[in-house]
N, C-alpha and C positions, 0 to 999 in steps of 0.2 A: 514497520515490521519488515517489509520488503525490501530494504529489501525484505524487510519484514513486511512485508507487506503488508508486507505485510499487505497487508494488504488486502482487504477484501471485505465487502459487506455481507452479512449473513442474510439479508433480505434485499433483493432476491438472490443472494449468494453469488455475487459476481466479483468479489474482491480478490485481487492478487497484488501483493506488494512488490512483485518482481519487476514490473515495467514502470519504473519511475521516470519522470521527466525532470530536467534540471530546473531548479527554482528560478523564477524570473528576477531580473535585476529591478531594484527599486529606483524609480525615476527621481531626479532631483526636484527640489521645490520649484513650482511654477507660480509666480506671484499673480499672474493674470488668470489663473485657472478658477472657474466658478466652484462654489461649494458642492454643487451636484454635477457630476459628469458621467459620461458613458462612452464606452468603446464598443461599437456594435450593439448587441443587446445587453451588454454588461454595464451596470451603473453603480455608482458609489455616492452615498449622501453622508455628509460629515455631521458629527454630533460630538458634544462634550462627553468625555468618558463618565463623568459624574451623573449624566442623564440616562445611562443605560438601565434597562429594566432590572429591578431587584439588586442594583449595584451596591447600595448601602448595606444590604443584608449579607454580603459575601464574606466568607472566611478565605483568606488569600494565601495561606501557608502552602497548599498544594500547587497553586498557580505560580507562586514565586519559585518553588523547586523546579517546576517544568521550564519556566523561562530561563532560569540559571543554566539548565542543560542546553537550551537553545543558544545561549550566549557563548558557549564553548565554540560554536561555529560562526554565528553571525556577527560577533564582536569584531571580526576582521573587516567588516564592511563599514565604510565611513558613517553611514546613516545610523548604525547601531552601536558604534564604539562608545559614545557618550552614555546613553542609557544603560548599556551593559556594564560599563565601568562603575556606574553608581550603585550597582547591586551589592557590592562588597560591604557597603555601610548599612544595609538593611538587616534588621533583626527579624527572622522568620516568625517570631512570637508576637511581633508588634503589628497587629492587623491594621491599625489606623495609619501607621507609617507606610505600609505597603500600598494601601488604598491611595494615599496622597501621592505616592511616587507615580503610579499609573495615571492618576488624574492630571498631574503636573507635566508629565513628560510625553504623553501620547494623545493623539486624536483618534476617535472611533469613526470608522467608515462602514456604514451599513451596506451589505451586498444586495444588489438588485439584478434580476434576470428578466429583462423586459419589464413587464408590469408586475412581475412577482417579486416579493421580498421575503419569501420563505421557500424552503426546498426540503429534500429528503435527508434525514439523519438516521444512520444505522449504527450498529456497534460491532466490535470485534474484540478478541481476547487471545491470550496465550494458553493453549490447551496442554494438558498433561495426559500421557498415555503410558501404558506398561510395555516394556520391551526387553530385549536381550541382545548381547553381542554374538550369540550363537543361534543358528537356525534350528528349529525343532518343530514337532507337530503342533505344539502350543503356540509357537511364535514363527509362523511361516512367511510373513509378508515383509518384503525388504523396504527399508528406507534408503533410497539411492542418493549417493553423492553425484557430483557433476561428471558426466561421461567424458572420457578423454577424447572422443571423436566429435563432440559437440562444438561447433564453431560459430562465432558471432561476427557479423559483418555490417557495419554502418553504411547506409546508402545515401549519398548526397543527391541533391536535386538534379545535378547534371547527369548522373548515372540513371536516375529514375526516368529522365527524359529519353535517354538512349535505349533503355530497356535491357542492356546487357553490358558486360565488361569482363575484365580479367582480374583476379585477386591472388594474393600470396599470403602465406601464414607469417605472422609477425610475433606471435606468442603461442603458448600451448593451446589456447582456445579462441584466438582472435585472428581474423583475416583483415587485410587492407587492400585497397584497389591499387592496381598497377597503372599509373597515368599513361594514357595514350595507347595502351596495348589492346589489340584486337584479337590476337590469338595467344593461347596459353603456351608459355615456354616451360622449360624444366623448373619444377618446384612451384608451378602456378596452376590455377584452376579457372575454368570457364564458369561464368555466372550468368544465368538467364533469369531475369526477374519474373518472367511469365511462369516459372516453376513455383513461385512463392505467393500465389494469389491468396492463399489462406492465411498468410502472415502479414504483419505490418510491412509497409514498403519503405520504412525509414531505418529499421534495424531488422535484419533477417538472421535466422538460426538454421544451420544446416550441417551436412556431413559430406565428405568427399566420396564420390562413387564414379569410377572410370574417368577421372580427370575433370569432373564437373561437380559443382556444389549443388546438392539436392536438399529438399526440406528434411529436417530431422523427423524422427519417428513420432507419430501421434500417440495419444494416451492408449488407444486401442492396440496399436502395434507394440507399444512397450509392455502392455499387459500380456501380449502373446509371446513375450521374451525377446523381441527385436531390439538390438542395441544394448541390452543390459550387460553383455560381456565386457563392455567398455566402461561401465559405471561401478565405482566402489560401493559396497554396502556398509552404511554407517551403523545400522542396527536392524534388528528384526522385531516386528510387532505382531500382536495377535488379533487385531481388529482392523479389517480393511476400511470400515466405515470411519473409524477414528483417524486412520491414516489419511483418507481422502479429505476430511475436514481440517486436518493439520496442514495439508497443502493449501486449502482455501485460506486459512489464517496466515500462512506464510511463516510460521514459527511454532515452536513447542518444546516441551520438556519431556524426554523419554526416561521414565523411571526404570532402570535396568534391574534385572534379577540379582545382580551382584551387589546391590545397595547403592550404586552410583547413579548420578543423574546426568544424562547427555542432553545438552541444550542445542537445538538446531535452528537455523534460519535459512532463508532462501539463498541457494548458491547460484542457481540459474534456472532457465525454463526452456522448453522445447520450441518456442517461437510462435505457437498458435495462440489466437485470441481466446479468452475465456468465454464459454457458452454456459449460461445460467441453467443449472439443472432444475432450479425452482421454477423458472419460466417454462421449461420443457414440460414439467409435470402439470403446470397450469394449462398450457396450450393443449395438452392431451386429456384434459378433464379429470386428472387424478386428484387435484386439490385447487382451491381458489388461490390466486396469486397472493392475496393478503395472508394466506395461511402457510406460505412457502418459507417459513422460518427454518433455522437450523434444527430446532426441535421437531417441527412438523415434518421436515424432509427425512430426518433420521428415523422418525416413527414409521414413515412410509417404507423406507428401505428395510427396516427390521421386519415389517409385515410382508414384504415382497422380496425375500432373499434371492429368489430365482431371477429377478430382474435387476439386481444390484449392479452387476457389471455393465449391462446394456445402458442403464441410466448414467453411470459414471462416464462411460465412453462417449456419451453425447457431448461431453466437454473434452475437446481434443488436447487442451493445454495440460502440461505435466510439469510439476515443480521438482527440481532436484535440490537437495539440501546441502548445507555445509555445517560442520560442527562449530559451535560458538563457545567462547570462553564462559565458564560458569561465573555468574556475578549476582549480587544481591538485587540489582535493579531490574527493570523490565527489559524486554527485547529491544534490539537496536532498530530504530526506524530509518527511513530514507535519509533523513538529515544527518545520520551518523552518530546520534546520541541515544542513550536508553530512554524508552518511553516511560512516562510517569502514570501510574494507575489512576484513571479517572480525570486526568488533566492533559492528555495528549490526544490529538485527532489526526486522522488522515484527510488530506484535502487534494484538490486539483491545483498543482503548482503553477498552472498557467494564469491563475487568478489570485491565489493567496501565496505569498512567498514563504517558503519553508523557514521555520524558526520564529515567525511572527506570533505575537499573542493574538488570540481570537476570542471574542465574547460570544458564547453560545446560548441561545434561548430556545429550549425545546421542552419535552416532557419525559418523565421517567418511563421505562418500558411498561407497556400495557397499562398505562395510567394517564390521567389528566393532570397529575401533580407536576407543577413547573420544575424543570431542571435548567437552571441558569448558572453559568459558571465561566470563569476566565480560564481558557485552556491554551495550549501551544500547538501550532501546526508543525508537526514533526515527522509525518509519514505520508505516503501516497498509496494508491491502489488502482488496479486496472479498471475498476468500475466506478471510481470516484472521479466523476467528470462533471464540470460545470461550476459556476461561481458559488452557488448555494447548495453545496453537497459536502457532507462530512461523515466520517466514520469515527465513532467515539471509542477510545481504547479503555476497556473496563478492567484490565489487569490479568491476573493469573488464577486458574483454578475453576472449580465447579460453579461457584456463585457468580464469578465473572462471566462464565459461559452461559449461565441462565439469563443474566441481564443482556448480554450481547445477542443471544438467540431470539429474545423477545423485542428487541429495540427496532422499531420502524415508525418514525414519527416525523411530523413536519417541524421545521425549526428555522430560525433566523440566525445570521452570522454578521458580526461586526469585526472588521479587520482593524487592529490597533497598530498604528504606525507612529514613529517619532514625529513630534510637532514639526510642521513645515515640509513633510514628505508626502507626496501625492501617490495614491495607489496606481498600479500599472498592470497591464496584462499583455 
């Protein structure tokens, strides 16, 4: 989603699709590598695809559709060109042929995190809310586009070590460092990294004030009207709670009162890290962390409307949207392809390369019923961190929202890579 971030687990509500990392390169085959390896605390144990739990019971039509979307991007990589090229001959109705394709072309690598071989699986979805292109008493809350004064600056290790530097604007919303400069000249700005302690030190977001780059406005400041004169309004909506959760999801469909549908995805963010409001409520004794689901948090907010703004502002991160083209498929994930309902997941790309098939073994929301499925790693999220961590995309609408809001389970992941290719992180 993030950029749809997408982005974002509903339990404990920390997903943001907007801060994606580039997918790692797949390392070439290493004939001397053992079947079980580890880098740091991360390990991989190989297995035959046919040995995966409940594999023989799977229906593969949805998995094939998702992997075909992945191949639009990863087929350009040598390791994936051959298996992606063979997809053209597969009939989506021939379940046995699809099963045999994955069994013959791929090796499954179970993910390990130290001694653990299971981790947290949450869910996300694409919400729908009512809105208008015109502000009114019924629709008073703005859906902001990217502000014209919001600037992004990547920070290399050399500058992080120095702690300061000089930058210049190279595009409408992007700055670049001026090599060797110690004082800002005409058209340049001074940057002190100590001003950005609340942000990531690899990519910072700011605005220019008196010749100096300073942090962009926090959520609380934006709520008070700061900086909004630089941001276009894409639409107006009537429910601030639904708007907040659309930011958490990183995408949504706004059903306008003129009968049209405006689809939005993440355009940018204000640079601050996400602070989980679910954890804040748990830490302050308002609810147990296990109950801090989307549904549980929404119920709490509805019951405490006078505390709504204070709760939301504990999360300084703010998502600015951009209009997306209307399409029949799901929202576009970090990989750059539409997500497939029930067959796409968000992962940490430091451990799982975007585009790869992943076999997921978990349980259905609020149930002990097994949910085992071949899915595709096509998205990322700010809170999706670690080798055994995934956010399951349920699709669009109320039913998808119900499933996503209740999903918080333990699960295992197997990374499927073309035969002869070793996992890397």
